[in-house]
C-alpha positions as CSV (number, residue, x, y, z in Angstrom):
1,X,-20.0,-71.1,-41.0
2,X,-21.1,-68.3,-43.4
3,X,-22.0,-66.3,-40.6
4,X,-19.5,-67.0,-38.4
5,X,-16.9,-65.8,-41.3
6,X,-19.1,-62.5,-41.6
7,X,-18.9,-61.8,-37.9
8,X,-15.2,-62.4,-38.0
9,X,-15.2,-60.5,-41.2
10,X,-17.0,-57.4,-39.8
11,X,-14.9,-57.6,-35.8
12,X,-11.4,-57.6,-38.0
13,X,-12.9,-54.4,-40.0
14,X,-14.1,-52.9,-36.9
15,X,-10.1,-53.3,-35.3
16,X,-9.0,-51.4,-38.4
17,X,-11.1,-48.3,-37.8
18,X,-10.2,-48.8,-34.5
19,X,-6.7,-48.5,-35.4
20,X,-7.4,-45.5,-37.8
21,X,-9.3,-43.6,-34.8
22,X,-6.2,-44.2,-32.5
23,X,-4.1,-42.9,-35.2
24,X,-6.2,-39.6,-35.7
25,X,-6.1,-39.3,-32.0
26,X,-2.3,-39.3,-32.1
27,X,-2.3,-36.5,-35.0
28,X,-4.6,-34.6,-33.1
29,X,-2.5,-34.9,-30.3
30,X,0.5,-33.9,-32.1
31,X,-0.6,-30.7,-33.2
32,X,-1.6,-29.6,-30.3
33,X,1.8,-29.9,-29.4
34,X,3.0,-26.7,-32.2
35,X,5.5,-27.5,-33.7
36,X,7.8,-30.7,-35.5
37,X,11.7,-30.7,-35.6
38,X,11.6,-30.6,-39.3
39,X,14.1,-28.2,-41.2
40,X,12.8,-25.4,-43.0
41,X,12.8,-25.5,-46.4
42,X,15.6,-23.2,-47.7
43,X,13.8,-23.0,-51.6
44,X,10.5,-22.2,-49.9
45,X,7.8,-21.1,-52.2
46,X,4.6,-19.8,-50.5
47,X,2.1,-20.0,-53.7
48,X,3.3,-23.5,-54.3
49,X,2.6,-24.3,-50.0
50,X,-1.0,-22.8,-50.8
51,X,-1.5,-24.8,-53.6
52,X,-0.2,-28.2,-52.3
53,X,-2.2,-27.6,-48.9
54,X,-5.6,-26.9,-51.0
55,X,-5.0,-30.1,-52.9
56,X,-4.5,-31.8,-49.9
57,X,-8.0,-30.6,-48.0
58,X,-9.6,-31.4,-51.7
59,X,-8.3,-35.3,-51.2
60,X,-9.4,-35.2,-47.8
61,X,-13.4,-34.1,-48.7
62,X,-13.0,-37.0,-51.2
63,X,-11.7,-40.0,-48.9
64,X,-14.1,-39.1,-46.1
65,X,-17.1,-39.3,-48.8
66,X,-15.7,-42.7,-50.1
67,X,-15.3,-43.9,-46.8
68,X,-18.6,-42.4,-45.6
69,X,-20.5,-44.2,-48.5
70,X,-19.0,-47.3,-48.2
71,X,-19.8,-47.6,-44.3
72,X,-23.5,-46.4,-45.1
73,X,-25.1,-49.6,-45.8
74,X,-24.3,-53.5,-46.0
75,X,-22.7,-55.4,-46.7
76,X,-19.8,-54.1,-44.7
77,X,-16.9,-53.9,-47.0
78,X,-14.4,-56.5,-46.8
79,X,-10.8,-56.6,-45.2
80,X,-9.1,-56.0,-48.1
81,X,-11.6,-52.9,-49.4
82,X,-11.2,-51.2,-45.8
83,X,-8.3,-51.7,-45.7
84,X,-7.1,-49.9,-48.8
85,X,-9.9,-47.3,-47.8
86,X,-8.9,-46.6,-44.5
87,X,-5.0,-46.7,-46.1
88,X,-6.1,-43.7,-48.4
89,X,-7.3,-41.5,-45.3
90,X,-4.4,-42.1,-43.4
91,X,-2.2,-40.9,-46.7
92,X,-4.4,-37.7,-47.5
93,X,-4.3,-37.1,-43.7
94,X,-0.5,-37.1,-44.0
95,X,-0.2,-35.3,-46.8
96,X,-2.1,-32.5,-45.6
97,X,-0.2,-32.5,-41.7
98,X,3.1,-32.8,-43.6
99,X,2.4,-29.8,-45.7
100,X,1.8,-27.8,-43.0
101,X,5.0,-28.8,-41.1
102,X,6.6,-27.2,-44.3
103,X,5.3,-23.7,-43.7
104,X,8.4,-22.0,-42.2
105,X,7.9,-19.9,-38.9
106,X,9.8,-16.9,-40.5
107,X,6.3,-16.5,-42.6
108,X,4.6,-15.7,-39.4
109,X,3.4,-17.4,-35.9
110,X,0.1,-16.0,-36.3
111,X,-0.5,-17.5,-40.3
112,X,1.0,-20.8,-39.0
113,X,-1.5,-20.7,-35.4
114,X,-4.4,-19.9,-38.2
115,X,-3.4,-23.2,-40.5
116,X,-2.3,-25.6,-37.9
117,X,-6.4,-24.9,-36.4
118,X,-7.6,-25.4,-39.7
119,X,-5.8,-29.1,-39.9
120,X,-6.7,-29.5,-36.3
121,X,-10.5,-28.9,-37.5
122,X,-10.6,-31.2,-40.1
123,X,-8.7,-34.2,-38.4
124,X,-11.0,-33.7,-35.4
125,X,-14.2,-34.0,-37.5
126,X,-12.7,-36.9,-39.8
127,X,-12.3,-38.6,-36.2
128,X,-15.9,-38.0,-35.1
129,X,-16.7,-39.3,-38.3
130,X,-14.9,-42.4,-38.1
131,X,-16.3,-43.1,-34.2
132,X,-19.5,-43.1,-35.8
133,X,-18.7,-45.5,-38.2
134,X,-17.5,-48.0,-35.5
135,X,-20.7,-47.2,-33.4
136,X,-22.7,-48.7,-36.9
137,X,-20.7,-50.3,-38.7
138,X,-22.1,-51.2,-42.4
139,X,-25.6,-49.7,-41.1
140,X,-24.7,-46.1,-41.6
141,X,-26.9,-43.1,-39.5
142,X,-27.6,-39.8,-39.5
143,X,-24.8,-38.7,-37.1
144,X,-22.3,-40.3,-40.1
145,X,-24.0,-38.1,-42.7
146,X,-23.9,-35.1,-40.3
147,X,-20.0,-35.7,-39.2
148,X,-18.9,-36.4,-43.1
149,X,-20.8,-32.6,-43.9
150,X,-18.6,-31.5,-41.1
151,X,-15.4,-32.4,-42.1
152,X,-17.0,-30.9,-45.9
153,X,-17.1,-27.7,-44.2
154,X,-13.7,-27.8,-42.9
155,X,-12.3,-28.3,-45.7
156,X,-14.3,-25.8,-47.7
157,X,-13.1,-23.5,-45.1
158,X,-9.7,-23.7,-46.8
159,X,-10.5,-21.0,-49.2
160,X,-10.9,-18.4,-46.5
161,X,-8.1,-18.8,-44.3
162,X,-5.4,-15.8,-44.6
163,X,-2.8,-16.2,-46.7
164,X,0.0,-14.6,-45.4
165,X,0.9,-13.2,-42.1
166,X,-0.8,-9.8,-42.7
167,X,-4.0,-11.6,-43.8
168,X,-3.6,-13.6,-40.4
169,X,-2.9,-10.2,-38.3
170,X,-5.9,-8.6,-39.5
171,X,-8.4,-11.3,-38.8
172,X,-6.8,-11.7,-35.3
173,X,-8.1,-8.2,-35.1
174,X,-10.9,-7.9,-37.0
175,X,-12.7,-10.8,-34.5
176,X,-11.3,-9.0,-31.1
177,X,-12.5,-5.9,-32.7
178,X,-16.2,-7.6,-32.6
179,X,-15.6,-9.2,-29.4
180,X,-14.7,-5.7,-28.1
181,X,-18.2,-4.0,-29.8
182,X,-20.3,-6.5,-27.9
183,X,-19.2,-6.2,-24.7
184,X,-19.4,-2.3,-24.8
185,X,-23.1,-2.9,-26.6
186,X,-24.3,-5.2,-23.9
187,X,-23.2,-2.6,-20.7
188,X,-24.2,0.3,-22.6
189,X,-27.9,-1.7,-22.9
190,X,-27.8,-2.7,-19.4
191,X,-26.8,0.9,-17.9
192,X,-29.6,2.2,-20.2
193,X,-32.2,0.4,-18.9
194,X,-31.7,1.7,-15.6
195,X,-31.9,-1.2,-13.7
196,X,-28.2,-1.9,-13.8
197,X,-29.3,-5.0,-16.4
198,X,-32.1,-6.5,-14.9
199,X,-34.4,-8.2,-17.3
200,X,-38.6,-7.6,-17.3
201,X,-39.0,-10.9,-15.9
202,X,-36.4,-10.4,-12.6
203,X,-38.5,-7.4,-12.6
204,X,-41.6,-8.7,-11.6
205,X,-40.0,-11.8,-9.6
206,X,-38.4,-8.6,-6.9
207,X,-42.1,-7.1,-7.0
208,X,-43.5,-10.3,-6.5
209,X,-41.0,-11.3,-3.6
210,X,-41.6,-10.9,0.0
211,X,-38.1,-9.0,-0.4
212,X,-38.5,-5.8,-2.2
213,X,-34.6,-4.5,-1.4
214,X,-33.4,-4.9,-4.5
215,X,-30.4,-2.2,-3.9
216,X,-27.9,-4.6,-5.0
217,X,-29.1,-5.2,-8.4
218,X,-29.0,-1.5,-9.1
219,X,-26.0,1.1,-9.6
220,X,-25.2,3.5,-7.1
221,X,-24.3,7.0,-7.8
222,X,-20.9,6.3,-7.3
223,X,-20.7,3.8,-9.4
224,X,-22.5,5.4,-12.3
225,X,-19.6,7.9,-12.0
226,X,-17.0,5.3,-12.2
227,X,-18.5,3.8,-15.0
228,X,-18.1,6.6,-17.2
229,X,-14.5,6.7,-17.6
230,X,-14.2,2.5,-17.6
231,X,-16.7,2.7,-20.7
232,X,-14.0,5.4,-22.1
233,X,-11.4,2.7,-21.6
234,X,-13.4,0.4,-23.4
235,X,-14.2,2.6,-26.1
236,X,-10.5,3.7,-26.7
237,X,-10.2,-0.3,-26.9
238,X,-12.1,-0.5,-30.2
239,X,-10.8,3.1,-31.2
240,X,-7.3,1.7,-31.0
241,X,-8.0,-1.9,-32.7
242,X,-9.8,0.1,-35.3
243,X,-7.4,2.6,-36.7
244,X,-4.4,-0.4,-36.0
245,X,-6.3,-2.2,-38.6
246,X,-6.0,0.8,-41.1
247,X,-3.1,0.5,-40.2
248,X,-2.1,-2.9,-41.2
249,X,-4.1,-3.2,-44.1
250,X,-2.7,-0.2,-45.7
251,X,1.3,-0.3,-44.9
252,X,1.7,-4.1,-43.4
253,X,4.2,-6.0,-45.4
254,X,5.5,-9.7,-45.3
255,X,8.5,-8.9,-47.4
256,X,11.1,-9.1,-44.7
257,X,11.4,-11.3,-41.7
258,X,11.5,-8.4,-39.1
259,X,8.4,-7.1,-40.4
260,X,6.4,-10.5,-40.4
261,X,7.9,-10.7,-36.9
262,X,6.3,-7.1,-35.8
263,X,3.1,-8.3,-37.3
264,X,3.3,-11.1,-34.8
265,X,4.0,-8.9,-32.0
266,X,0.6,-6.4,-33.1
267,X,-1.0,-10.1,-33.0
268,X,0.2,-11.2,-29.7
269,X,-0.7,-7.9,-28.0
270,X,-4.4,-7.9,-29.7
271,X,-4.9,-11.2,-28.5
272,X,-5.5,-10.3,-24.8
273,X,-7.4,-7.2,-25.4
274,X,-11.1,-9.0,-25.5
275,X,-10.4,-10.9,-22.2
276,X,-9.1,-7.2,-20.4
277,X,-12.1,-5.5,-21.7
278,X,-14.9,-8.6,-21.0
279,X,-12.8,-8.4,-17.0
280,X,-13.0,-4.3,-17.2
281,X,-17.4,-4.5,-18.4
282,X,-17.9,-7.6,-16.0
283,X,-16.9,-5.8,-12.9
284,X,-19.2,-3.2,-13.8
285,X,-22.1,-5.1,-13.3
286,X,-24.2,-4.4,-9.9
287,X,-23.0,-5.0,-7.2
288,X,-19.8,-3.2,-7.8
289,X,-16.5,-3.6,-6.2
290,X,-14.9,-0.6,-6.9
291,X,-11.6,-2.4,-5.7
292,X,-11.9,-4.5,-8.6
293,X,-12.8,-2.3,-11.7
294,X,-9.6,-0.5,-10.7
295,X,-7.7,-3.3,-10.9
296,X,-9.3,-4.5,-14.0
297,X,-9.1,-0.7,-15.8
298,X,-5.4,-0.5,-14.6
299,X,-4.6,-4.3,-16.4
300,X,-6.5,-3.0,-20.1
301,X,-5.3,0.7,-19.5
302,X,-2.2,-1.2,-19.5
303,X,-2.7,-3.6,-22.6
304,X,-3.9,-0.5,-24.6
305,X,-0.5,1.3,-24.2
306,X,1.6,-1.6,-25.0
307,X,-0.5,-2.0,-27.9
308,X,-0.3,1.6,-29.5
309,X,3.5,1.7,-28.5
310,X,4.0,-1.5,-30.4
311,X,2.3,0.2,-33.1
312,X,3.8,3.1,-32.8
313,X,7.4,1.5,-33.0
314,X,6.0,-0.7,-36.1
315,X,6.9,-0.4,-40.1
316,X,3.0,0.4,-40.9
317,X,2.6,3.1,-39.1
318,X,4.4,6.6,-39.9
319,X,5.0,9.8,-38.9
320,X,1.4,10.5,-40.3
321,X,-0.1,8.1,-38.1
322,X,1.4,10.0,-34.7
323,X,-1.5,12.4,-34.1
324,X,-4.1,9.7,-33.9
325,X,-1.6,7.4,-32.0
326,X,-1.0,10.4,-29.6
327,X,-4.6,11.2,-28.9
328,X,-5.8,7.7,-28.2
329,X,-2.3,7.7,-25.5
330,X,-4.3,10.7,-24.0
331,X,-7.8,9.3,-24.1
332,X,-6.2,6.3,-22.1
333,X,-4.4,7.9,-19.8
334,X,-7.5,10.4,-19.2
335,X,-10.0,7.5,-18.6
336,X,-7.4,5.6,-16.3
337,X,-6.5,8.7,-14.7
338,X,-10.0,9.2,-13.3
339,X,-10.6,5.7,-12.5
340,X,-7.7,6.4,-9.6
341,X,-9.2,9.1,-8.9
342,X,-13.0,7.8,-8.2
343,X,-11.1,4.8,-6.0
344,X,-8.9,6.1,-4.2
345,X,-10.6,4.7,-0.9
346,X,-10.2,1.6,-2.4
347,X,-6.3,2.0,-3.5
348,X,-4.7,-0.7,-1.6
349,X,-1.2,0.0,-3.4
């Protein structure tokens, strides 16, 4: 009889955990949709917001620890104990998500996205923890401990979140600059190898094969000529991002809705820069399709021109910045004109 009761209790606790898992999944889906219908607070205070959010992250980390410990070894918690624990977790999640939604859009969409992704990561990792507990109710596992650590890590990340839209925009620019630098470094290393990016192992395999024709794996002279202005565009991309980052850092402000919106606009234009750089760089590897290179280079130049124009009209640049803005604009024009000249035969427009 006692064994049957224990089994029934374990089943009921498992059902409670299943419900929690489903509720967390629902929260994640709602966060992915982005916005709520909540009206912005007229008396919103940003420092108070961060204090509340910090407290909710700390509580969330504590609740995850309690859950891990309670389900780490037999006996399985009673239904009442489990119910109390799960209610604590759900209240913590609700407080954290509710605090996020209290952040008005006019504080910056770039900032809101950064906070939303951080909150989502905590809920996702908590959902993963609950999933591992469900699989090993009352037994614990190394996966369960690892998942708890992941929740802690996500909660600890709070201290590194950008605290206003200027910081959030600078983070976007910094991350994009790093990706552009990586793409530039890889193609330059492949070019300097003089093998079109073929590794030493690939070269040995080619030498041992019956087909010694590796012409499709190396650059022709016309390919190399076209590569030069394309790399010039990529370098111009990196320079644009670095100069704009300096300008935002020194002149960017979040003291007016219009200025905050301008930072969002810059972040929105910076975001596609890395994908366009990647497209351009990838099209440079042999065998090179000059028509594709032209298309990608023109698209990248369009993004850079838009970025420079937007920076020029933003509050964080002044007349003192006009020289570097014009210099970079000229660099983009020069390189894209060379790409056009070298791909005239491939111009279908």
